[in-house]
N, C-alpha and C positions, 0 to 999 in steps of 0.2 A: 312951177307956179302950183299951188293949193287950193282946189275949189274954195270959193267963201264958204259955203254950206258945211264941207269937211273941216275946214278952219274951226266954226264954230264950235263944231261938232268937238275936237280934239281942246277947247280952252273949256266946255262945259266938262269933259271928263275930267280934267286937269284940276278944276275948281271942287268935281267931286272925291275926288281923291284924296285933295287938300281939308277937305272939310273931314273925310273918314280918318286921316291921321290926326289929324287935333281933335276929335270924339274920341280916338283912340286914348290918346296921351289925357282926357279928362275922365273917360270911364275908367280908366285902369288906377287912375290913383284914389280909385273908390273903391275896388272888388278885387278881394283876395291881400297878400299880403303883399306889404310894398316892397319893388322891385330896388328904390332907393336904399332900402335897412340891407347896405353891401354883405350884412354877418349871415342873416340869413332869412333870404325872402320865400322861405318856405315851411311848409308846416309838416313834420312827419311824426305820430303816435308810435307809440312803444311796439305797435302790432305789426308797424310798416305802413299802415294807413296814411296817404299822403292828401293834403288838402287839394279842394278842386283847379285851384290855379297851377298847382305843378302838376298835376296829372296832365290837365289844358297843354301844360308846355310840352309833356312828353309826346302827345298828339299829333300838335303842330310840329314838333322837332320830326317829327319821324314820317311826317308828310312832305316836308321841305326840304329838309337840312341833313337827313341822315344819308341822302344819295351820294354826297361828298363824303360830309365829316361821319361816318358810319353808323351802325345801328349803337343804340345806347352812350352815342357821343365818345366812341374809341379813336375814331380816325380811320382813315382809309389811304391808299397810294395818293387818292387825290387832295386829301384835304387833311389837318391837323385834329388830333383828340381834342374836343373842346372839353372836356373832363378835366384834361391837363390845362390848356389856355383859361379857362377860367379861376383857378388856382390863384394866377397873379392878375388878370385883365379885370377892371375896374367896371362898373356898370358903365359908366358912361363910353369907354372905348369899345363895349360889346355893342353899345347904341349906332355908334359913329361904322360902325365898320357893319354890322347890319343894316343901315340904314343907306350908307355910301359907296359899301363896298371896298374891295381894297387888291391893290396889284402888287404883288411879292415875285419882284423881278431878281433876281440873283444868279450866281454861275453854275448853281444846280438845280435851278429853278424859273420857270416862269410862268408861274400859276396867278390866277386872277380869282378872286371873291368877289361874285355878280352884287349888285345893289338889288338889297330886297325892299327898298323904300316905296316901293309902289304897289306892294303884294299883300293884298288885305290880309290873307292866310297867315302871313308873319307879323304884317305891322299890328292887325288888331289883337294881337296875343304874343307880343315883344317880352312884355312883363313876365309873362307865364312859361314863354321859353327860357329865358334868364333864370326863371325860380328853379325849373327843370334843370339846367344846366350845372348851375349853382350848386342844386342837394350833388349830383354828380361828382363834380369837383369837390366837394368836400365829401364825400367817401360816404354820406348817410344815406345815400340812395343806390340799392342793388341795380344789376341788369335786369332787364324786363319789364312786360307793363308793369306800374304797382297797381295797390289795391289804393279805391278813391274815395272821398266823401261823396255826397250827391253833390251834383251841381244845383249851385246856388241860385234863387229869383233872379237876384242881382248881376249874376253870372250873364246870364240869359238875355235879359234887358242891356246889356253892354255890348254883346255878341251880336244881337239882332240891331242896335245903333251903328255898329261899324261897319259890319259887314252888309247891311243895308236889305 
């Protein structure tokens, strides 16, 4: 039995998290390149400078995803190279796996991708992470920390709104 006060607290947390995810979807549609543009959700200048969204994706990927998927999305013994996976995975498939997780059980593997649907550091920047990974998959972004544009005011406002 959960005490009434704690149960009310959990409902408030769930409502706040749902609002944050909804705000992310709304603000992500107005900041940076559209991740729904499957061909190129990133912008890279001739000198290698990337747009803020792609750089933000690099930062968020390396704070949350590289532990399993390896630095620069090159994979590890724990999880596949997302630089390869994003060559064939659609945006919708990517979102589904990140939000819901995935269990891949086979004769040679019993690996689980956890759900990140409640992780604000992922969900508030999911389009940025996709842009970074897509650029790596397309072979247009080399390994390492990319040079980047300054952070736009709209990106800061969207981040503040989502992260709280």
